[in-house]
N, C-alpha and C positions, 0 to 999 in steps of 0.2 A: 185652036182657041184654048187658052189656059184654063184649067179647071181649079176651083177652090175646094179645099177639103173642109167640109162643113160638119160640125158636130153640135149636139146640144150643149149648152153651158155647163161646165163641170164634168162633161162626159168625154171619154176617149173618142178620137176620130175613128178609131178602129174598134167596133163594138166587141170583137172577140178578144181584144187585148186587155188583160187584167192588170191594173196598175197596183203596184205593191205598196200598201199602206198598212200601218199598224196602230194599235192602241197601246199606250204605255202607262202603267200605274207606277209612278215614281214614289215608292212608299218610304216611310221612316224606318221600318224594320226590314221589309222585303220589297222587292220590285219585280214586276212581271211585264212581259210583252205578249200581245195577242194579235191575231189577224182573223180575217174572214176568208174562207176558201170553200168553194162549192156551196155558198150560202150559209155556212155554219161557222160560228165564232169559236175559236180554240186558242188556248194558251200555248206558246211555243216554248219547248224545253231546251235544255243544254245537251251536250253530247252524251251525258249520263242519264238523260231523261228527267232531270230535275226542273220543275216549273218555276219555283221560287228562286230568285237571286237575292241573297242577303245584301242589304244596302250598307255594305261595309267595304271600306277601302283602306288598304295598307300601303304606306309609302316606304320604299327601301331606296338605298343609294343608287341602285342600278335597275330598279323595276318598280312597277305598280301592280299590286294584286287587288282584284275585285271579287267579292262574293264569298264563296265557301272557304277558299284558302285564306282570305283575309280574316274571316270570322274565326278561324282556328287559331290565328296568331294574336288575337286581341289581348289575351292574358300575358303572353310573352313580350309583346311590344305595344303597350297601351298608348304610349305617347304618339306613335305614328300610325295607329290603326283607328280610323275615324268611323264611329258608329253613330247612327241617327243624325246624320248631317242635315237632314230636312228641317230639323228644329232650328238650325242656324241660318237658313235661307232668308236673306233680306233683313237680318236682325243685327242690332248693335249689341255690344257686350252687356250693356245695362238691361237689355230685354230678356236675358237668359237667367232663369231662376236656378240657383245652386251652381253657378258657373265655377266657383272656387273648388267645388268637390269633384269636378270632372278631371279625368287624367290627361287632358290635352293642355298644350301651351296656347291659350287663347290670347289674341292681341286685340286691343281696342282701337282698330283702324277706322278712319272716317266712314260713316254711313253704315257699313256692315263689318262685323268682326272678322278676323282672319285666324288661321291656325298655323303655328310655327312647327314645321316638320323637318325631317332630315332632307327633304327635297326642296326646302325653302318655305317661304311664307305663301300659303294658299288660301284662297277665299272659298267659302262653301259652294259658290257657283262652280269653281274648278273641280272640287271633289265630286259634286253631283254630275258634272260632265263626264267624269270617268265612269260612273255607274251607267249613265245613258249611252256612252260609247260602247260599253260591253253589251247592253241590250240591243243596240243597233247591229252590232256584229253578229249576235245570235240570230236576229231576225233575217238579215241578209244571207247568212249561211243557210238557214232553214228554207228560205223562199227562193234562193238561187238568183238573186238580182239586187239592184240598188233600190232603196226605198224612195218613193216620191214624197213621202211625208208621214207624219204621225200626229195623232191626237194624244196629248199628254194631260193626265188628270192632276188636279190640285185640290186641296181641301176647300170646301165652299167658303170657309172663313179666312182664307189667305187674303191678305191685303194687297194693294197695288205693288208694293216693294217686293213681296214674296212671289207674286205672279211674274213680275219682270225678271226676277232672279232665275225663275224656272225656265223662262224663254231663253235667257242668255246662256244657261247651262246647255240647253238643247242646241243652240247655235254653235257653241264650242264643240259639241259632240258631232257636229255635221248633220244635224237632223232638221229638216224643214217642218216647222210646227204648223199643222193645218188648223189647229185650234187648241186652246186650253179649255178643259171641260171640268166642271166641278165634280168631285168624286161621288157624292150622293146622286147627282143627276145621271152619271154614267151607270151607276148601279140600277137606277130606275129603268134606263134604256134596256139593259140586259134582262132585267126581271120582267118588264112590261112586254117586250117583244117575244120573249120565250114563253110567256104564260098568257098572252093576250089579256092582260089585266086591265080593268076599268075601275075608276073611282079615285078616292083620295088615299094616298099612301104616305107613310112616314118612313124616311130612310135614316136609320140610326147607324152612324158610321164611326166606330171607335177603332182607330188604327194604332200604330205603334207610338205616334207622337202627337196626333191631333184628334179632336172630336168634332164631328159635324152632325147636324140634324137638319133635314130638309123635308118640307111638306109639299107634296106634288099632287097634281090632279092629272090623271091619265084618262084620256077620252078620245076615241076615234083617231088614234094615231098621233095625238097631240100630247106632249109632255110639258105641262105648265107648272113651273116652280112657284108656289104660292108664298113661301117664306123660307128663310134659312137662318140658322144661328149656329153657335158652336163655341169651342174653346181651343185656340191654337196651341195651348200649352198643357193639354190633357190627353194622355194616351197610355198604351201598354207599358211604355218605359216608366211611367210614374208608379205603376203597380210593382215593377221590378225593383225600383228604388225603395219602396216600402219594405219589401222582403229583405233587401240588403241592410236597411236600417235595423230591422228586427234581428238579423244575424249579428250586427255589431253590438247591439244591446245585450244579446245573450252570450256573446263572447267577451263582454266587458272591454270593448275596444273603443278608445276615445277617438282615434283616427286610423285611417288605413292608407297604405301606399297606393300609387296609381295601379300597380300590378294587382294588389289585393282587391282594390275597388272593382277593377274590371273582372277579376275572377268571381267575386261575390255577385256581381250583376249577371254574369253568365249562369251561375248556379241558380240565381233567383228566377231568371227567365225559364230555365228548365223545370224548376219546381212549379212555377205558375202554370205552365202548359200541362204538367202532370196532374195538377189539382183540378183541371177541368173534367177529368174522368175518374179520379181516384180520391178517396177521403183523406189521404195523407201523402206527403212526399218527404224524402230524406235529403238534406243538403250536406254534401261532404266537400272537403277541400283542405289545403295546406297553406298556412300563413308564412310570411317571410322569415319568421324566427324558427321555423321548423315544426311548430305545433300543428296538429291536425284536428279537424272537427267533423262531427256527424250529428246533425240536429234534425229532429223531425218537426215538420210544419204541417199542422192539420188544416183542413179546408175551413173549419170554423175560425181558427186563429187568423188565417189569411183574409177571410171575409171581414173579420173584426178590424184588422189594421188597414183595410182599404175601403171600408164602408163609406167614408166621407168622399172618396173619389167617385164612387158610383152615384152618390147623392149629388155631387157637383155636376155630373152630366145631365141630371134631370132639370136643372135650372134653365139651360138653353132650350131643352125640349119644350118646357112649358111656355117659354117666350115665343118660340116658333109657332106653337099652336095658337097662341093669342094673336100674333101678327097675321096669321092666315085666317083668323076668324073661325077656327074649327075646334070643336071639343074633342077630347081624347077618345070618347066612345063613338065619335062619328068617323074615325079613321077606319078604312076598310082593310088595311093590312100594314104591318110594320116589317120592313125588310132590314135584316141584320147584315151589316157590312164591316169588314175588317176582322183580322184574326183575334183581336181582343174581345170580340163579342161571343167567343166560345166560352168565356168564363160564366159559370152557372149564376153567380150573383148578379151579373149584368143582365142576363136573360130574365131572371126573376124580377128585377126592378122594372124592366120594360113591360113584362107581362102584367105586373100590378098596375102600372100607370095606364096602359091602354086596354086592360081587361080583355086581352086576347093573346093567343099563342103567336109569338114572333115567327115570321117566315124565314126559313133557312134552307129552302130548296136548292139554291146555288151555293157553291163554295164561297164563303165570305172573303177568302183571300183572293179569289179569281174574278169575282163578279164585276169589280170596277174596270179591270183590264178588258174584260169581254165587252162591256158596254162601250168603252172607248174605241175598241176595234170596230164595232158596228157603226159608230159615228164616223170613224176614219174611212170606212168602206164607202159611205155615202158621199163624204166630201171629196174623195178621190175619183168619184164618178163611176164606181163599179156597180152600185146598187141599181136595180131595175124594178119597175112595177111597184108593188106594194111596199117593198123594203125601203124605197126612197120617198114614200108618201107620208112620212111622219114629220111633225114639226116640233122643234125643241125651243121652249121659251124659258130661259134661265133668268136669274136675278142677281143684282149686285148685293154683296153681303153686308157692306157697311156704308153709312151715309157719307156723301161728299159735299164739301162746301167751301166757303171763303172766310177769311178773317175780316172782321169789321171793327169799327171803333170800340175801344175798351177791351180788346182781346177776346171778343166773342166770336162764335162760329155761326155763320148763316148757312144753313143746309140748302143746297141746290137740288141734289138728287137724294131722296131718302133711301134708307136701306130697304131691300126687298123690292126695288123697282125693277120691272122686267127689262132685260137688255136684249139687243142693243137699245140704247136710249139716248135722248138729247133733251136737255132742259136749259132754259135761259132765264135770267133775271136782271133787272136794271138797277144800277147803283149810281151814286153821284159823288161829287167832291165835298170835302168838309172845310175847305179854306178858300177865301177869295183869291182869284188869280192862279189857282193851282193848275199846273200844266202837265203833271205826271201822276200816275197812280200805281202803287205797288200792289200786286195781286198775289196773295198767299193762299195756295190750295191745300186743303186739309181733308183728312179722312177719320171718321170716328163718330161716336154717338154722344159725346159729352158736349157741354155748352161752351167751355172755355178752350181757347187755343192750346194752352199748356197741357190739357188732358187729351188732346187728339194728336194724330200722327201727321207730321208735315210731309207733304208729297212734292211740292214744287213752289218756286217763286219766280215771277217775271214782272216786268214793268210795262205799262202803257204810257208812252210819251207822246208829246205833240198835241195834248188837249188844249183847245183854245182857252185863253184866260177869261174866266167869267166869275160872277159872284158865286159863292158857295151854294150848292144845290141846283145850279142851273144846268150843268152838263148832264147828259144822259148816256151812261156807259153800260152797254149790254154785254153781260158775261155769259158765255154759252159753254156748257159741259156736254161732252159726247163720250159715251162708253161703247166700245165695240163688243163683238161676241165673245172675246177672250176676257172681258172685264177690264181692258186697258183704257185709260182715260186721256182725253185731250181737252184743252181749255183755250178759249179765245175771248178776247175783249175788244169791243169796238165802241168808239165815241160816235154817237148817232149823227150829230150835226156836221162834223168835219170829215167823218169817214176814217179817222185814224184808227188803226187796228194793231193788235199783237196776238200771237198764238204760241202755244207750247204743247209739245207732246210730253205728257207727264211720265218721265222716266226717273224713278228715285235714284239718287246718287249714293252708291255704295262702293265706290272705288274702281268700277270697271266702265270705262267709256267705250263708245262704239269703236274708236281706233284701237283701244287695247284688246277688245274682243276680236277685231279683225286680225290683229297681230297674233293672238293666241290660236286662231283658226289656221293661219299660215304655218305657225310653229307645229301645230298638231299634224298637218299634212306632210310637212317636210322637216320634221324635227332633227332627224339624223344628219342630214346635209347641213342644216343651219348650225347645229352644235359643232360639227367638224370645222366649218368655216370660221366660226367664232373662236374655236380653240387655236386654229392656225393664225388668226389675226392677233390674239392675245400673246402667243409665243413670239410672233414677229415684233410686236410692240416692246416686249421685254428685251429682246435682242437689240433692237434699235436704241432703246434707252441706255443699255449698257455701253453700246458703241459710242454714243454721244458723250456720256460721262467720261469714258476712258480717253476719248480724243481731247476733250476739254482739259483734262488733267495733264495729258502729254504735252499739249501746246503750252500750257502754263509753265511746265517744267523745262522743256527743251526746245520749244518752237523757235524762239528768237535766236538761239545759239546755232541750231542745225539747219534752219530753213531760210531761203531767201524771202524777201518781203512778198514777192509774187506767189511763191509756194505756200507761204503762211496764209495769205488771203484766200487762195483756192480751197485749202482745207477748211478754213473758217466758213466760207460760203456754203460748202457742201454740208457742214455740220449744222448751220442755221437752217438749211433747207430740210434736213431730216427732222430737226426739232419742230419745225412748222407742220410737217406731216403728222408727227405724233400729237400735236395739239389740235389739229384741224379736223380730223375725222377718222374713218375706219375703212379707207380704200386700201385693201391689201396689196394689189399690184403696184400702186404708186409708192406705198411704204417700202416695198421690197426694192423698187428702183432707186429710191432715195438712199436706202441702206447700202446698196451695191455701189452707188456713186461715191459715198463717203469711204467705203472700203477701198475703192480704187484710188481715190485721192490721197489716202494715208498709207498706201503700200510702200512708196519710196521713203516716207518719213519713218515708218516702222523699221525699215532696213537701216536707216541712218541711226536710229536710237539703239538698235541692237549692236551696231558697230561701236557706237560711243560707249555703250554699257560694257562691252568687252574690253575696250581700251581702258576704261576706268578701273575695271577689275584687275587688269594686268599691269597697271601703272606701278613702276618701282619693283617689278618682279623680274629676276634673271631667267634666261632661257634654261640654264642648267637646273634651276629650281623646278621648272615645269617638267623637265625630263626626269628628274628624280621622283 
């Protein structure tokens, strides 16, 4: 009798078999990968023991550098060294503040901007995939096997386009995404499980490029996100830019070259980090004209030129507290996440608002990756007993709705709704006899369509013609655990229905992603095959052109009608192969056929050419 191998849902059929899963913090400034082994979450380092991987990618003609080596080249090659690419994910060029001051060649491509590098035009998805591919390689090397999947963290305030871009980048890197997890929630998991915390906690997450604040309730192994808010364009990079602006002002520079800009930002970041523990820092460097500088920046000056950025972060904090129905003094603890929270002025502002000392027990750079690793361990089926008995209830960060008459937005799912979630609402037609309805899906908090982000459009057709207001069209929104949205519309009387998986259009279709995945796994072979094809096409085109010119010049004089037609037939066949496709064997066969057909003709032309050259010349003259 055949036996079935039965296992608990989500668990390995072999209890002793540990499935390799990781948590990945894909950060603006630095990225990390962590795993759980022997019940302990730990960050995986590189061969030199470094835990942080700088989120920097440098493109060269013959190679791609990721991490520390790329970071070291950012001043030398600013155009092709991409820093803070996370800020570009799912974003159009118009969404990027100060785009003209960046050292990159940014292109305004449909949906999402692109970067023009020496390796061609690349999307932020492809750049992020190179970072993720490096983290995947690090993890598989350290764990000694192939990953079954990863939990990848995203800022809580990432919208649908940015989340989809992150998932696509992971797919390009060959990573199975077990779940997208909001960064503050990941931090809460790490902190709550390690410290058996109970109560209401605020997760203040200031990273390199984004700011998030989440209010969570931790109770009996349940992590319930009460509210979330943030600023997707506020982070440590902005503090760096303020120092760079201070440098330009003190050096009386109206503008700087891309190399100077990147050099100043690198010096600014080093000074910012130094000022977290020192009262002053000296910035030194050399300009393109050979001038050098050495300027001292005090902590007081730094705090003065960045005070509005710290204040800016407090506005979402107050909004999150209001949405959660919690007063600042009712919060049991404030967890600091992100390397930028090491700045004293940030901790002082948090201390003043919450009237308590912030919690910094865990490394703010590592806490998100550790929490993601814990969630990945559960989803992979490795956790047992109490480790798997906790429940995670996250929320959607922005409201989702539809366009209605007058360019207004009707919100279907309000922000901070616990996910997964499903909501439905009925609509009707506005004209007599209307048989179709356009459904425009939007995301945002504003009342007008023009002020919200367009996510998708689709049409419901086949509505029975009725008087305006008679049809009942039920529109249903569903959000999964990753925060991804699907929308369906159904006319109740006829049953006519339409459905769409909301995937923001930013230039990468499913087919394109599949092609990129194939290229990534077999790029060398594909590149060689393409090179051989292009070379064969060049040779074939030259042969066709030469044959056509030879026939026009000598064909009728040297060839019989039958020979002329045979060569012409072979030439037309090769031309058709050049026009019709990229079948290299067929192209080679057609090229060889034309070569064979013209061999005799070539000999005749050579003889005729010699005769023309010798015509009227005496043998004695040749001998002389």
